[in-house]
N, C-alpha and C positions, 0 to 999 in steps of 0.2 A: 500611463505607468510612473510619470514623475512622484506622485506622491507612495510611493511602495516604501512601505518600512520593513516588511517580513517578506520573506520568501518560503514558504510550507510546503513540504512536500508530503505525500502519500507515501508509504514504505512499500507493501506487497505489489507487485505488478509493475511500478512506478520506479523506485531504485533497483527494487531486488527481483530475479528472476523467480516465480513461483514456482515455474516448472522445472526448473534447473534441479531440484533433488530426485523426483522421477526420470530427468533425462540422465543423471549420473549412472542410474540403474537400468538404463534402456536393453543392455544386452543380456541380462536377467530377465526383464520383464516383457521382450519382445517388441513385434510391430507397434503392439497396443499402447506402447509407454504414452503417448501424448495424449490419446484419448483419455488414458487413464487420469493424468495429471488434470487435464481439463476437468474431468468429474469430480477429484478432489477439491479442487478450485469452486467448482460452481457449489457443489453443496456445503463447503465451507460458507459460503456467504450465506446463503440461502437460508443456514442453522443461523449465523450472526442475525440477518432479518425476524427470522422466525423468532429467535428468544427475545429482540427484544419487545415485540408485538404481544409476547406471550407475557414477558416479564418475567422469564425464567433464565437470568445470566449466568453463565457460565464465560470463564475467562477464554482469550484465545487459544492457548494451548486446547485447551480441554474440545474445546471444539474443533480443532483442527485433527484431535486423534480420533472424533466422533467421526468426523465428516471421510476421513482414512478409511476407519474401519468399513462404514457404506462400501465406500468405492472398490475396496480391494474385494469385497464379497461380489458386486457388480461384475469385475472385472477376473473374479477366480483366480486373483493373485495369491499365491503362498504366502501364511501366516506369518511365517519365518522372517519374512520381510520387512514386517512393521518397525522393528526397532530401527533399521537399517535407514530406514524412510524417514521416520519422525528424528535422528539425529540428522541427517542431510538438511530437512528442513530449518533446523536449528543454525544451519550456517548456508543460506542461500548466495548462490553468487548476483553480484550485479550487472546490470546491463553496461557494456563495455563500455560506453561513454562517460558511465557515470562519476567514476574518481575524479576524473579531470575536469568535469565540469565545475564539482562541486568546490574543488580547489580553486578553480576561479571565481568564482562566486563568494568564496571565502574572502578574497582580496578587496571584495567589495564593501560597501557602507550599508549591509543589508542584515537582520535578523535572519539566520538558517535555522529551521527545525524540521522534525518530524511530526506530523499528526497520523497516526495510526491504531487501527483497531487490534494490534500485537500488545500485549504485555510488556511492560517495561523490561524486564528482565531479557525476553527473547529480543526485544529492539535492542538493546545494547550489547547482545550478544553477536545480532547481524551487525551491528556497524564495528564492533571489535575485529571478526573474522576476516570482513572487508579492509581493514587497516584504515577505515574513518573517522576514529579518534580526533578530537579537536577541530573538527568541522560543524556540529551543530550547537547553537547557544541550547537547545533542549529539544529534549524528546518525549514528546507528549504523546500518552496513551488513553485509550477510551477507558481504561478502569479506574481513572479519577469520577468519573460519572455513572459509570457500570452500565452504559447502555452503548450499541454500536453506531455507528454511519449509517445512514446519514442524518441522523436523531442531530437536530439544532443544540443541543446541550455538548455534544461534542465539538462543533465550530466555534461554541463559546471559550474552549480553553486556554488557546492562545491570545485570544481577546483581552479576557482577565488579566494574565500574566504580562503581556505588554501595555495593556491601558492604550491601546490605537484604536481606530475606526475599522471597522469591517472591510471598507473598501483601501485600507493602507495595507492589505495584504493580499498577496499574489499565493495560489494555491494550485499545487500542480498535482494530476492524478491520471492512472491510463485509466481508472474504469469510470465509465459514463455518467453513474448514478452517484459518484463521490464527486465528479465536477458539476453536475447538476445541484446535490445537496450543498456544496461551498458557495456555487454561484447563486442560487437563491437565498442564501442565507445573506449573500452581501459581499464573499470573496470575489475579487477579479482572479475567477478562476480558468487554467488554460488546460486543456486537454492533450495530454501524451498519446498518440494516436499510433503506438507502434505496429498494429495489424492491418492498417486502412479497414478500420471496422466503421459502422456507421451509428451515427449519435443518436440517443435514446429523445423522444421525446417526451421531455420533463419540466416543462417550464422554463428552459434556460439553455443559451445558445452560447458557448463560448466565444470572445473576441480570437481568442488566437488559437489554433488545433496545431500541432509540432510533432513531428514524426520520431523524434526522441530530444532527450533533454539538451542536446548541443546547439539547437536551435535558439532556446533561451536566451543564449548568450547576445544574439543577434536582436532580441525583442527587447532586452532591460538596457 
């Protein structure tokens, strides 16, 4: 880790809790809220991969709307909740340790950035609503290349901006496919395994696995 010049974070599921929108409505949704939230997220990811393969790009907000519509039908959730859920998705909460960890990293000599499927406006709103302005040097969106992770064009973006080598980046994600995507590209990828899951078999095994971002401070 001595040669690291930039620490780059995935956004959704890594810094920001993708289930927090549905959780804030759990009294209305009922006991199925968590299953519904997982369906929304899984469908959202599937649509990003399928659209990349089909070369039928829609931005992340449009994909988020489409995947919500499908999941609401699947779980028979009243359509009157659609706008409420979408508005809450724009201001997802961070995981509890995230703000303090980022503030600690800001004091160190690294570039700090987000590399996400999200649109620039969505990511900026998330950062602002969680009082994380002035933390990140850059917020990189796949909209620069109009293809979703784990396409290598996405992982190229910070390399081109910072003019550094692939192994000079530490990349953190809670998504195993994203950890593998960055790792196979050449990043030093770290898996944020918040839920004690099993890593996928995708030709990459991260050297470090942490249960939350606070453990990153021990590694660096």
